[in-house]
N, C-alpha and C positions, 0 to 999 in steps of 0.2 A: 572531391571534398566529402568528408564523412557526414552522415546523418545520425543523430542520437535520438532514440526512442526511449522514453522513461515511463514505465508502467506502474501504476498503483496495483496493489494485490487484492485486498478484500473488496468484493463488489465489482471489481474490474476483471481480474483474471480468474478468480475463484470465489466460492462461498464457503467460509469456515468460521463465521462469527460465533456460532453456537459453541464450538470447541474452545474458543478464546474466553467466552463468557463463563463456561463451566470451569475452566482452569483458573481463571481469576477468582471466581467465587470460592473454589476449594482452597486457593492460596490464602485468602483472608479468613476462611474458616479455621484452617490449620494454625496460622500465625497469630490470629487475634480473636478466635472464637466467634466470629461473626456468622450468623445464620440467615440474616435478611437477604432478600433478593437484590441483585444489582441491575435489574431490568430497567430501572429509571435512568441509568447512566448511558448516555449516547456514545456509540463507538464510531459513528460516521465521521471520517476525515480526521480522526484523533490519533495521537501517538500512544503507544503502550504506557510509557511513564506518565503521561497526562491522565490516562484512564486510571492508573493505580492511585495517583494523587486524588482524583475526584472520588474514587471509592472510599479512600481514607477520610476525606473531608466530609462526605455525605453520611457514611455509616459509623465512623469513629469520632467525627468532630475534631480531627487533628490533622496537622500537616506532617507528612512523612519526612524524616531527616534523610540525608543522603545515604546513611548506613541502612536505615529501614527500607528505603527505596531499592537499594542493591539487594537486600534480603528478599523482598517481595519479588523482584525480577528473577532472582535465582530460583526461587521456588516455583514461580509461574513457568519458567522454561523447563523445569523438571517434570511438571504435570502435563504440559501441553501435548507431548507426543502421544500419550495414551488417549487423551481426549480426541485427538485427530484420528487415531486409528479406529476409535469406537464411533465416530460421527457418521451415521448413516445418511445424513443429509448433505455431506460434503459433495461438491460438484465443481467442475470447471465450467466457466461461463461459455455460452455458445460460440463456436468458431475459434476458441483460443488455441488449441493444439495445431490446427491447420494453419492459422495465421502465423504463429511462432515458427513453424517449420518453413513456411514460405519466406518469412523475413530473414531467417538464418542463411538462406541461399542468395540473398541480395548483397552484392559487393558494396562495401563502405557503409552498411547499416550496422549500428551498434545498439544492442539491446541492453537496457538497464532498468533499474527499479527506483521508484520513489514511494516510500511507504512508511506509515507510522509504526509498523511492527518493529520490535527489536530485531537486529540483524539475524540472530540465531532463529528466532521465531519465524521470520520471513522465509528462510530457507527450509524450515520444517514444513511449512504449508506448501511451498512449491514442490518439495519432494513428495508429499502426499498426493499431489496431482501429477507427478511424473514430468514436470516441466522445469526442474531446477537447473538443468544443464544449459538452458538458453541464456542465462544471465550471469555475468561475471563481475558486475559492479552495481552500485546503487547508493542511495541515501536512505537512512533508516531512522526510526524513532529513537534509537540509541545514539544518533548523531546530533539531533536537535529536537526541541519541543515545538518548533515552528515549521509549518509545512514548507514555506519558502526556503527556510534554512536547510531542510532536508533535500529539496530539489537542487539548491545551490551546491550542496556537498556532492551530490551525484554528478552534476555537470563538471565540477572541478576534478573529480576522480576520473571521469571519462577523458578529459583533456590531458591529464597527467599520464594515464595509461597509454594513450594514443600519440602522445608527444606532439600535439598540435592544438591550435585553437579551433574549436567547433563554434561557428557563429550562431547567434541566437536564432536566426531564421532557419537554421538547420536542426533545431531542437524541438521535439514534440513531446508533450506531457499527455499521457492517456490515463484518465481517471473517471470515477463515477460520482464525485461530490463537488459541491461548490468550492470547497477548500482547495481542491486541485486546480480548478480554473482560476481562482484568485491568486494562487501561488504563481501560476504560469504568467498571468497578467502582470504581476509585480516584477517578475524577472524578464519580461519582454520576450517570452518564447511562445510557441504555438501550443494550443490546447485542443485535445480531442476528448469530448465528453461522451461517455457511454451510459445508457439507461438501464444498467443491470444491477444497480445498487438500490439504496433506499430513497434516493432523491428523484422526484418526478421530472419528466422531460421539460415541462414548462418552467420549472425552477432552474434547471440547468441552462435552458435556452436564454433565460433572463440574464444570465451571467456572461452572455456573448462569447461562447467558446468558438474556436476557429472552425470546428466541425462538431456536429451532434450525430451520434450513431446509436441505433437501437441496441446493438450489441456488436461483437467483433466477428460475426459470421460473414459479412459482406466484404471479402478481401479486396475486391475491385474498388469499392468506395474508399476503403481504408488507404489503399495505395494512392488513390487520387488525392486524398486529404494530405498525405505527406509528400506528394509530388514525385512519387517513385514510378 
């Protein structure tokens, strides 16, 4: 029977938030003439469309129409590659490359994504880190504004692609925020919380994840957590 591992991206697999912030800020500067900082907007556990709406509400005092949201998304995706290339602080989190290579060699393990990034943005970030080839499916911020909805979409896609029902006990969500843990709990799947994002270990632990890991460098403990 197959095991499905769904990884969050920002704060879990890699660090690229500054590139996203710069691209979003430039997007709103170009489209709306906004010069103010967007540092007050939280990115943790959020979807790209949700962040765009928050920026518009906070800095413009308006709600983006569907057409405006599409325009913002398009410009953001056009600006993001250059920001990722210029980002000197870009990093893969500890142990990521080694863990993904190890998991790729384990029979019946499926690697997927659950992320608030727009799908195109998600793969831009993975490509910057040289790990895009490990993932063939996922749920994205372009699928749902709700984290549980994103995860549900990823699970459905995995089941469709593999032509079988993957039971909830064989599904593991790996993320760095309380939003990830809450989504896993809502869907009745396992959650592995990693302490490489902006959320402190005590806050993550209070959400009762299935396992709590400092980072992804201890492959032995990770495999123990997923029962491999």
